[in-house]
C-alpha positions, 0 to 999 in steps of 0.5 A: 576664298583661301583658308590656311589651316594645318590638318591637325587644326582642321581635325580639331575644328571638325572634332575628328582624329587626324587619321580620320581626317586623312582618310576623308581627304584621301576619299575626297581626292579619289572622288575628284572633289579636291586635289592635293598640291605639294609645295615643293619649294616650301621650307616645310616639305610636308606642306600640301594645299587641298583645292576644290575641283570643278567636280567638287564645286558642283557637288558642293553646289548640289549639297548646298541646294539640298540643304537650303531646300531642307531648311526652307521646308523646316521654316515653312513647317515652323511658320505653320506650327506658330500660326496653329499655336496662335490660333489655339491661344486665341481660342483659349482667350475667347473661352476665358472671357 
């Protein structure tokens, strides 16, 4: 999937400054997670594409896996809490009779 945003748009979406975004993009390039390509044939000489590298995809997959495991643990904890509250509520109902 390809999404086309300016750096200014991306910074606004993320709620950070343009300088902060540039700092992060440079760090991701240095880390090897994204690569930057200049559109030399473009009318706008300052146009760049940031592409996720295979190393970046692997990192994204690891982060996604960690996120999903954390969310699943939260879900299980919520399920247990709901069951506990249901049992507690049922006990209160029994005492009221």
